[in-house]
N, C-alpha and C positions, 0 to 999 in steps of 0.2 A: 504494500500500500504506500502510495506516494503522498507525502505531506508537503504543503506549500510553505514556502519560507515567509516569515512575518513581514519582511520588507516588500515582497511581491504584492501581498494583499494590501498593504498600506499604499503602494503605488496605484493600484486599481481604484482604491477609495479616493485618492487625491485626484486622479484623472476624472472620475465621475463628478466630484465636487467642482472641479474646474469647468467641466462641460456645463453643469447646471448654472454656475455663475456666469459663464459666457452667454448662455441663452437668455438669462435674465437681463443682462446688460444690453444685448442685441435687441431684445424686445422693447426695452425702455427707450432705445434710440430709434426704433422704427425700422430696424434692419432685418426683421424676420419676414418670411414669405407671407404674402397676403392670403387670407382665407379664400377658398373658392367662392365665386360669385353665386348668388341665388339664381335659380332657374328663371329664365326670361318669361314674361307673361305670354300666354298662348294667343298669338295674333293680336296683341295689344289689349286683351281683356285682362284687366287687373281687378283686384278687390275680391276675388274668389267667389264664394257662394253666400256671403253675408247679405243681410237685408239692405236694400237701397231705397232712398226716398228723395223727393224733391218738392219744393214749395212753388206752386204755380202763381200766375199773375192774376187769377180771378176765375170767374164762372166760365164753364165751357159746355160743349155738347159733343158727344162721340158721333162721328160721321161714318166711320168704317173701321174694320179690323182686317189686316192683311198680313201675309207671311211671305218670306223669301228665303232662299238658300244661298249661302256664300261658301267659299272654299274653307273657311275656318270656323264658321258659326252659322246657326239658323237665326233668322231675325223675325220678330213680331213687331208690327207697326200699328199703333192706334191713332187714326186720324182724328184731330180735334178741330172744331169749327173756329175757335177764337184763339186767344193767347195760349194759355196752358193751364191745366188743372194741377192741384197738388196730387202727388201719387206716392205709392209705396209698392215695392215688389219684393217678395220673400218666399223662400222655400217653407212649406208647411206640410204636416203629415196628411192633412185632409183639407180640401177646399169646400167651404160650406156655402149654400145658397143664401142670397140676401133678398128678401127678409125671412125666408122659410126656415133657415137653419139646417136644412137637409143636406147631407153630404152629396157633393157633385162627383160622380165617378169619372176618373180620368185615366186614360191609358198611360203607361210608362212607369219607370221605377222611382220617379220623384215628381213633385208638384209645385209649381210656382203660383202664388196668388198675386194678382195684379189688381190694385185698388186705385180708382180715380175719385177724388173728392171735389166738392164744389161744382157739381154738375147742374146745369140748368137746361132743361129740355124744352123743345118747341111747344109741347102741350101744357107746360107749366106745372106738371105733376111731380117733377123731380125723378121721373123714371123714363126709360127709353121710350120714345114716342113713335118709333118706326122699327120695322123688322131689321135686325142686325145680324146678317149672316156671318158665321164664323168660317175662317179659311180652312180648306182641306189640306192637311199636312201629311197625308199618306206618302210614304217614300222619303220623307226628310231624314237626314242623318241623326238629328238630335230631338226634334219635336215629335211628339206622338199624338197630341190632341189639343184643340183649343175649344173652350166652352165659355159661354156667358154664364156667370154665377149669379147675376142678379143686378137689378138697378132699382134703388129705393131711396127716397128722401135725400137726393143729391149725391149718392154714392153709387158708382157702378163698379162691379167686380168681374174679373175674368179668371178662369183657371187655365193653366198651361201645363199639360202633361209632357214631361221630358224623359229621355232615355235613362238618365241618372242625375244625381246632384252634381252638376257641372258648374264651372265659373260662368258668371253672367255680368253684363253691364247694362245700365239704363241711362238714357239721356233724352233731352227734348231737342228737336230740330225745328227751326222756324219755317213757316210756309207750308204749302203754297198760299199766296195772298196773305190774309190776316190770320190764317189758321196755323196750326203747329202739329207736330207728330211726336208721340211718345214711342221711343224705340227700345226694345229689349233684345239684346244679342246674347244667345247662349252658346258657349264654345262647344266644339265637337269633342275636344279632349280636355283632360285636366291639366 
């Protein structure tokens, strides 16, 4: 059995101590290698799957709901007649009908609830005054189903069934004319 000489063990301890001291000094001087950068957002979609909301400029009326496919995301657009309404978009376990409170069945592994507030409709009732057809999203990469969840007392809600709980973004675009558009983009990948 071979035994180590005490001087050899002391040298190893000294080298280790020197390496630790060097790394500490190098770190304090900013000489260490940078940590790897976080993954870039998927096609510009940041914010993950957390709830999003915005404050509008006043009362509005929903004119149409339409959908489109892009290379990185599926897009839902709610056309508004005037400036813009306050809105919130979030993932929920179940989308409920307004005002019934009944669950709205939606295809897909996750559900987004889209709520528009401060709605004023042509019939003055605070509810949708015209048939509002929902877009057919069959064959979309991320979207599975769009449904009107209800429109009552100045609040209009939609349910959007998606493939999975994927990152999304929301924003308002001005136009056409005096109208605006609420846009919801849901990424194809995480």
